C-alpha positions as CSV (number, residue, x, y, z in Angstrom):
1,D,16.4,23.1,-8.9
2,P,17.5,24.6,-5.3
3,S,19.7,21.5,-5.0
4,I,22.1,22.9,-8.0
5,L,22.1,26.4,-6.8
6,A,23.1,24.8,-3.2
7,T,26.0,23.2,-4.8
8,V,27.0,26.3,-7.0
9,W,26.8,28.5,-3.7
10,S,28.9,25.4,-2.0
11,I,31.8,25.2,-5.0
12,G,32.2,29.3,-5.3
13,S,32.4,29.9,-1.1
14,T,33.9,27.0,0.3
15,D,34.8,23.9,-1.5
16,S,37.3,25.8,-4.0
17,V,39.4,27.3,-1.1
18,T,39.5,23.8,1.0
19,V,39.4,21.2,-1.4
20,T,43.0,21.1,-2.8
21,T,44.3,17.2,-3.0
22,R,43.5,14.2,-4.4
23,P,42.0,12.0,-1.5
24,A,39.4,14.8,-1.0
25,V,37.9,14.1,-4.4
26,V,38.4,10.2,-4.2
27,I,36.7,9.6,-0.7
28,G,32.9,8.6,-1.2
29,R,31.7,7.8,-4.5
30,P,33.4,9.0,-7.2
31,Q,31.8,9.0,-11.0
32,G,33.9,9.7,-13.6
33,A,37.0,8.9,-12.8
34,N,39.9,7.9,-14.9
35,R,39.1,11.1,-17.0
36,S,35.5,9.6,-18.0
37,T,32.8,11.6,-18.3
38,T,30.1,9.1,-18.4
39,G,27.3,9.1,-15.9
40,I,27.9,13.0,-15.0
41,Q,24.6,14.3,-13.7
42,P,23.2,17.4,-12.5
43,G,24.5,19.1,-9.4
44,D,27.6,17.0,-9.5
45,R,30.8,18.9,-8.3
46,L,33.4,18.4,-11.3
47,Y,37.2,18.5,-10.0
48,F,40.5,19.2,-12.2
49,I,43.9,18.5,-12.1
50,D,47.1,19.7,-12.8
51,R,49.9,17.8,-14.4
52,F,51.1,17.3,-10.9
53,G,47.9,15.8,-9.7
54,K,46.7,18.6,-7.4
55,I,43.4,19.8,-7.8
56,F,43.3,23.3,-9.3
57,H,39.8,24.0,-10.3
58,T,36.2,23.0,-9.6
59,G,32.7,23.3,-11.5
60,A,29.2,22.5,-11.1
61,A,27.2,19.9,-13.5
62,L,24.3,21.7,-15.1
63,T,23.5,18.9,-17.6
64,P,25.8,16.0,-18.4
65,T,28.3,17.7,-20.8
66,H,27.7,21.6,-19.4
67,F,29.4,22.9,-16.0
68,L,29.3,26.0,-14.1
69,H,32.5,27.5,-13.2
70,S,34.6,30.6,-11.8
71,A,37.1,31.6,-14.2
72,P,38.1,34.9,-13.9
73,P,37.2,37.4,-15.2
74,A,33.6,35.5,-14.7
75,V,31.3,32.7,-14.0
76,Q,31.1,30.8,-17.2
77,I,29.4,27.8,-18.8
78,S,31.8,25.5,-20.2
79,S,31.4,22.1,-21.9
80,L,32.9,18.6,-21.8
81,R,31.7,17.8,-25.6
82,K,33.6,18.0,-28.2
83,G,31.8,19.9,-31.0
84,D,29.8,21.8,-28.7
85,R,30.6,25.8,-29.0
86,L,30.9,25.8,-25.2
87,H,33.7,23.3,-25.5
88,E,37.5,24.3,-24.2
89,E,40.2,21.2,-24.8
90,H,41.7,22.5,-21.6
91,W,38.5,21.4,-19.3
92,D,39.4,17.7,-21.3
93,A,42.6,17.9,-20.6
94,H,42.2,18.5,-17.0
95,F,38.9,16.5,-16.1
96,F,39.7,14.3,-13.0
97,A,36.5,13.2,-11.4
98,A,33.1,14.1,-10.6
99,K,31.6,13.4,-7.6
100,R,27.7,13.7,-6.1
101,P,27.3,15.9,-3.3
């Protein structure tokens, strides 16, 4: 789907640099606020916050449970679904919201 690729390109080249505060996420139609992953759709932008409430990481949803993100040393696919082999508790603990582009 070309729209997913456009979203991934946008996240890698722009949003990961400019999205640094919570208001950047909650303006518009946030989906999955309050750490709920219900309703995530392919192409949604995912935001992760640190313990101080600052966005430190973004990704692009590939499926309702899997997302693409850059986590050095490479681009990775991770899962928000417990029990999935790509699941990492770190991303669950820091998930903030998903937003449609």
